[in-house]
N, C-alpha and C positions, 0 to 999 in steps of 0.2 A: 833351156833346156843342156846345154853344156856343165852346167856345175855340178859337180862331186859331188854328192851324200857327203862324204867325211870335209870337204872346206865347208860346207853349209856350217854342220854341227860346230865346227871351230871359231868359222870366222862370224856367223849369229848367236857365239855365245848361248848352243841352244844343248842342251842335255841329249848325248847321240842314243843315246836307250830308250828317251821316249821317238825322239823323233825314227825311230831308226822299229818301233811296236806302231807309229800310227805310219809306216809305211807296207809294215808288216814283212822286213828284211833281217837277213843274219846279219851282226857283228863282221860276218867275213865279206859280206853282200858290197859292205858298206865302201871296202877300202877301194879309190877308182874310178866309181861305177858312179855314172851320170843320170841328169833327173830323164834326158831319153833314154835310154837305158832303162830305166827302172819301166819308164813310159812301157816301152817294147816289151819287153820283158811280161808285164801284167797284160797287156792289151788293150789299155788304160789311153784317151790324148792323153798331153803331156799337162795342158794345162789343167787337167784332174792332179796329177801328181803335187806341182807347184802350189795348188791351193793346197793339198792336205802341206809342204811343206808351213807356207805361209799359218796358218790355223797351229802346228806348232809352235812357232817363234811369235806368232801376235799372244798362245796361251802360257807362255815361258815370262816373257815382257812386256805385257798388260797392252800390247797397241800390237799394229796392224804392220810387214816391214816397211821399208820404202820403195 
């Protein structure tokens, strides 16, 4: 939950635009925003956001992230 979205995009070799769209956030929101913060702002559990991120990674790489 501490990971920043932009770190996930770069580190996971994930298209940032696709990740933004899946999480329904803007490019400006990506800079320095953690999964926990996104979950809080959306009123969702962290697990929901993590699942969305994992789904994007899996779709782009064809396998679930470790």
